[in-house]
N, C-alpha and C positions, 0 to 999 in steps of 0.2 A: 559546408564551408565554401564550396564553390558558388552556391547561390548567393551567399553573403558577399563574396568577392565580386560577382557580376553586378549585384545591386549597388555596391559601394563604388565601383568604377562608373556606373551610370550616374550616380549622385554627384560624384566629384568631377566628372567629365574626363576621367583618366582612361587610358586603354589598358586592357589586360595584357600582361607580358606573354610572350610566346611560351607555350607549354603549361600555362596556368591551369587549363582544363584537364590536362593529362598527368600532371606531376603535383603531388601534394606538397612537396618542399617548395616549389615555385609559387604555388598558391599561398602557402603559409608566409613566405617572404614578402609577397605583395601585401597581404593583410597586416603584417607586422609594420611595414613602412607607412601604409595609408590609413589603417584603422586605429592605431594607437593601442595602449595597453587594455587588457580585458578589465571590465568592472568586476569587483568581487561579488560572488553569488550570495544571496541572502541566506542566512542560517548556516553558513560554512565557517565554523569557528577556527579552523586551522589556518586559513588564508588571512582572515581579518585580524587575528591575534586577540580578539575579544572572547570572553567566555559566554556561552549561551546561558540564558536564564530559564528556569522552568516556567511552564505555562501556568496560568491561574488554576486550571483544572488539576494539574499535577500537584500544585501546592495545597489546594483544597483537599484532595484525596490523601495526601501525605499527612496533613494535620488531623483529618478525621480518623485515619488509620492509627496514628500515634495515640489519639485520645481513646479509641476503642481498646487498644492493647495496653494502655496505662504506661506508656513510655513517652519520652520527650522526643520531639522532632529535632534533629540536629540543625544548628543554625546555618551551616553551609548548604543544607538541602534547600534553603529558601533563596539562595543566590546562585547556586551552581546546578545546572541541568544534570550533569553526570552524578553528582552527589545525591540529588533527589531521586534519580532513577535507581541508584544502588539501594537507597533506603526502601523504595517501593518494591524492588525485586526481593529484598531480604525479608520484608514483613507482610507483603500481600500474599494471600493464598489464592491459588488458581485451581479451578476444578479440573480433575484429571479427565482426559479424553476416554470415551468408551465406558465410563462408569455411570452413565445416566440410567436411572431406574425409576419405575413407576412407584406410586405410594404402596402398592400391594407387594412390591418386591420383585415383580416380573420385569425382565429387561424390555426396553422399548424395541419394538420391531416395526418394520415398514414393509408393506406388501410391494412386490415388484410392480412396475407400471403395467397397466393393461390387465391385471389379474384381479381387480376389484369386482364388486357386485355390479351387475348390469341394471339399468333402469327398468327394462322390460321384463325382469324376472330371470329365470335360469337361461343358460346358453342353449340354443336350439340343438337338438340331437341330430345325428346323421340321418335318421329315418325321416325326420321332418324336412330336412334340407333336400333329401332325395325326392320326397313327395312333392315339394314345391317345384322342383325341376321338371317332373313329369306332367304337372298340371298346366 
């Protein structure tokens, strides 16, 4: 906020009021008088009063899901983001975490880092290491 106030003062040729750099309320008052109202942020339905529409991907997935399940896609799901999301949440199945299994039925495992096979064969034994040190 302070950097915006400094750049705004430079652009408009205004001087920053005393305490602007140390007090947020003074800085906010300066910005309120010189910067004007904030522009509404894109995608924020609460401030703009408009309802968000679902994306093309959401609509496509909702339609294909409805067709697979043999149900109809509600008409409000095509115009209202929240209605489309509720429909997808209610009818889409998600895989449960931790239930990944291999085709043989054994659970997937992963070796810890650094414990895999070495390129040069087996790990050297302590005798071989001691012999190298002596040589």
